[in-house]
N, C-alpha and C positions, 0 to 999 in steps of 0.2 A: 442614694441614701435619702430617707424621707426626712424632710424639715422638722416633722413632729416627732421623730424617733427619739426616745429616751434612752441617750446614749450609755448613761450610768447603768440603767436597769439591763440594758441589753450586754454590756461589758460582763456585768455580773452573771447573767444568764450563761453566756458563752463560758465563763470561767468554770462555773460549777459543771456544766455539760461536758468540757474537755478536761477536766481535773487540772485546770492551770492556775497558777499563784502569780498574783500581781505585786511585783516589788518596786518600791518607788523610792528615789533618793529625796532627802529633805529640800533639795534646791528645785525640784520641778513645781510646776503649779499647784496651789492649794486643793483645787478640785480633783487632782489626781491622787496626791496624797490622801484625801479623804476616801477615795475609792479603793485604795491599795489593801491588800491583805497584810502587807508588812511595810514599814518605812523605816529607813536608817540611814547611818553614813555608810562610807565604802566599806569599812571593816565589818559592820553588821550585816550588810547586804551578802558580802562574800560568806559570812558564817551562815546565813539563813540558806543561801543557795546551796551550801554543802550538806545540809541536812534535811532539805525538803524531800518529801515523797511526792511531788506533784509530778504530771507528766510534761507539762509545758510551764516555762517561766518566761513571764513578760516583765522584762527589766526595763523600768521607765527612769532613764538616767541617760549617760552619755555612753559612747560606743565601747570604751575599754571595761566598762562595768559589764557589759553583756559578754565581752570576750571572756572576762574572769569567770562568770557563771557558767559559760559554755566548757572551759577548761576543768572546771572542778566537776562538772556535772555531763559527761560524754554521752550518757545513756538518755539525756533528756532535750528536749527541743526548747532552745532559748531563743526568743523573739526581742527584737527592739523596734519600738514604734518607729523611730526614724534614724536609719544607719548613717545619716550625715551629720547626726548630732555627735560631733567630736569634742576633743578636749584640748584648749590651748597649751595645756603643760604637757600632755602626752605629745602633741605635735611638735613641741620644743625639744624632744629628744628622739630624732630618728634613729631606728635600730642600728643601721649601718654605720653611722657617726659613733654612736654610744660603743658599738663593738670595737671600734678603733682605739677609743678612750680607755677601755677596759683592757684590751690589748697590750697598751702601752704601760700599763701598772699591773703587771702579773702577780706581784705580790700582795694585792688588796683584796679584802672581802668586799663584794659588790651588793650594796644595798639600793634597792629601787623602790621609790614611791609608788604606790598602786596606781596612781595617774599616769600609767604608761601603757603602751601597746603590749600585745602578747609577745610579738617579736623583740621588744625590747627586754621584756620580763626573761626572755630565753638567755640573756647574758648575765642574769642576775643570781647571786647567791641567796639573798632572803628579800622579800617584798615587806613594805611597811605600809601603814597608814599614818594619819596624823594622830590618831588614838593610841597607836602603840609604839610609834618610832622611837620616843626615848627608852622605853622599856627594852627594846630589841637592841639598839645600840648599846646600851648599857649591860646587856647580857654578854657581850664579846669583850675580850680582854682590854684593859686600860691602853695597853700599847698596840692593839691591833690596828693595822692600816686599813683604812676603809674609804672606799669611794661611795658617795652618796649623790643620787640623781632622782629626777631631774630639777627638783625644785631648790634653788639656792637659797631662798627665803627660808624654807622648813630646815634645810640643812645647817644654815648659819645658826638658827634659833637653837637647834639641838646640839650644835658645837658649843654655844654659849651657856647652856644650862648642864652640860655633861662635862666640860673640859676637854672635849676631844679637838681633833685637828682634821675632820674627815676632808677628803679631796671632794669637792663640790662640781657637780655638772652646772652650766649656767642656764638654767631654765625657770620659767616662773608662770603662775597662772595669772592670765590677763586681767581676772576680775579683782583677785586679791591684792595684786600688784599696783591697782590704781586707786585705793583709798587714799584720801586727803587728809594729812595731819592737821592742816590748818581748818578745815571744816569740821573735824571732830573736835578741835579745841573750842571752836565757835559753839558747837552743840553742848560741850561740857559747861561753858559759861552760861547758856540758856538754861540748862538741866544740871545745876550743881550738885543734886544729890544723885544723879545717874551714875551707874556703874559702866564701865567700857569692856566689852567682850569682844576679843580679837582672835581670829584664826591663824595659826602659826604660818600660814603661806604668806601672810602679810609681810611688807617691808619693816626691817629693823625699828624705824622711827615711830611707826604705828604700833609695833609690838609693846615699845615702851610705854605707851599710853594706857596699857591694858590693866584693868583690874583682874581680869582673868584671860588666860591664854589657852586655848585648847581646840581640840577637833570639833565639828559640828555637834556631835552627840554631847560631848563634855560641856560645851557652851549651853546647851538646851538643859543639862542636868544642873548646872549651876544656877541658871536663871530662875528654874523653877524653885530651887532650895534656898537662895540667899534671901535675906530680909529687905534687899532694896526692892523698890517700886517702878524704877526707871532703869532702862538698860539702853546704852548705845551699842548697837551691834556691827561689827566690822567683818562680815563674811557675807556670802552670797544671800540676798534678802528673801529667798525662798524660806530659809529655816524659820523667820517671824511667823509664818502660819501656824506651825506647830507650837512655837513658844507662846502665842496668844491663845491657842487651844489649851495648852496645858496650865497656863497661868494666867486666866482671863482678867484678873484684877490688876494686873501690871501693865506698864507701857512699855513698848519696844520702839526704839527710834533706829531706822537704818542708817548706818555711818554711809555718808555721801562720796562719791568718788572724785577725783579731781576734775576739773573741767576739760572737756574736749570739744574738738571743732565739729559741728553740724554741718555738712555740707550742703544740705538741703535748704538750710536758711542763712548761711553764711555767718552764722554767730556761735558763740560758745554754747555747748549742750550741758545744761545744768539740772539733769536727772537727780532727783533726790534720793534715789536708791541706786544699789549697784547690782546688776542681774548678768547672769550668764545667759547668753543669747542662745547657745547650745542647748542647755537643759529646758530652755522655753520652747524649744522646737518640738518638745514631747507634748501632744494635745489629746484631748479626749477622743477625737475623730480618730486620729492615728492609733491609739489604743484599741479601740473598737476595730479598726479595719486590719491591724496585724494579728489579732486575736481570732477575728472571724476568717482570715484567709492563711492564717498560720504562716506568715511572712511578714518582714524579712527575718530569715534564720540567721543567726550569728555562727558562723562555723571558723574554726582556727585550724589551720594545717597541722596535721597529726604531729609532724617532727618538731614543730614549733611548741604544740601544746605538751608533749612529753618533756620538753626542757622546761617550759614555764611553770608548769604545775608543781614542780620541786621547790622552788622559791616561795610559791603560794602556800603550799602545805607547811614549810617551814614556819612561815608567819602565824598561820593558824593554831600550829602546835606551841608556839612561844607565847601566844595571845590567851592561851587558856587560863 
């Protein structure tokens, strides 16, 4: 690859030539968000994949997002820039273990967060995202017995605002689980007029600090519309790129994670932002190569896809 190659121009040229659509999650690097035909959260990406007329979908995000697109679009070629870009939350819920959990509670409706593998979705009745989880849970009878997996923090939050008592799988997102209450409180002292925006995958004590709790898309919408000029944002810091683009006159401060040990220095790591290293594995060069070579292709075993598409379609129907 030539060092002087304009990767963005080449990606756009290839996309036009191959009738490809580039979709990006809010958590990937800003330069990829700027390049994409469509950016959104997990629900929006699934909805867009379901209706696109492109021949190729390049899903710039983590692997389960590519699987969801492939399940919804069996007639299209779905590419992911890096198949190793996994998701800690999806990894926390192996399909074989989850199937045993489900089998032990046969009278329960099974709700799975979209952040799961296709194999785990195959044991699910309804898929949800953080955008529609409350709406879908509340669409079920009040006395319905429900399994909710894999995110325990999101499930606990939904229980608290709906009065439900869902049976929760013990999983978590490693990014959202490590925000520091103390450091957010310190930021609030430094920025007394700032509002705190929190994703519901965060732990309960962080959620309690929030002025707004919501999905990535909901936090973005709130930040644009609200009268405040400063916001402390407790979700993956990639969303700050779009927030700043949509509201350039406002200030967005990434909520810091708890201190962690940096083995290379022998000291506490004190990064001022909280990033998903899997999302950041998606680079411009990888997007270019996967579109050029039309590899790697996301494939889901037909028997799994046949089962997994039912709860995904049910989510899309309930989210209209």
